[in-house]
C-alpha positions in Angstrom: -23.0 19.1 15.0 -22.2 15.8 13.3 -18.8 14.2 13.0 -18.4 15.3 9.4 -18.9 19.0 10.4 -16.3 18.6 13.2 -13.7 17.3 10.8 -14.6 19.5 7.8 -11.8 22.1 8.5 -9.2 19.3 8.1 -10.5 17.7 4.9 -8.3 17.9 1.8 -5.4 19.6 3.4 -2.9 16.9 2.5 -4.6 15.3 -0.5 -1.8 16.5 -2.8 1.0 15.3 -0.6 2.7 12.0 -1.4 1.8 9.1 1.1 -1.0 11.1 2.6 -4.7 10.3 2.1 -8.0 11.6 3.4 -11.2 9.6 3.3 -14.2 11.7 4.2 -16.9 10.3 6.4 -20.1 9.0 4.6 -22.8 9.3 7.3 -21.9 5.9 8.8 -22.4 4.1 5.5 -18.8 3.0 5.3 -15.8 2.8 7.6 -13.6 5.8 7.0 -10.0 6.3 7.8 -8.1 9.5 7.9 -4.4 9.3 7.4 -2.7 12.6 8.3 1.0 12.9 9.2 0.4 16.0 11.2 -2.8 15.0 13.0 -1.2 13.1 15.9 0.3 16.5 17.0 -3.0 18.4 16.7 -4.7 18.6 20.1 -8.0 19.4 18.5 -8.0 16.2 16.5 -6.9 14.2 19.5 -9.7 15.7 21.7 -12.3 15.0 19.0 -11.1 11.4 18.8 -11.4 11.1 22.6 -14.9 12.5 22.7 -16.2 10.3 19.9 -14.3 7.2 21.0 -12.0 6.9 18.0 -9.1 4.4 18.0 -5.8 6.2 17.5 -3.0 4.0 16.2 0.5 5.3 15.4 2.1 3.4 12.5 5.8 4.0 12.8 6.6 2.1 9.6 4.5 4.3 7.5 5.1 7.4 9.7 1.5 8.5 9.8 -1.3 8.3 12.3 -4.4 6.2 11.5 -7.7 7.5 12.9 -10.2 4.7 12.7 -13.7 5.7 13.7 -15.7 3.2 15.8 -18.6 3.5 13.3 -20.9 1.2 15.1 -20.7 3.4 18.2 -21.3 6.6 16.2 -24.4 5.3 14.3 
């Protein structure tokens, strides 16, 4: 299972919400960032990020979590 498949259940959930954005992975062709206000509280997301060595940064000013994949390590 690739990283896109792992995150597929979470894609698009907040696309219509103001100040929330989803950027879907593109097979390591570009760096992708997922901004999801709820994700920091979701243990599944946190575990996936740990397994795949993602950086998790909490941006208090914007009040959302930034999940930044270490693309070079995934490819």
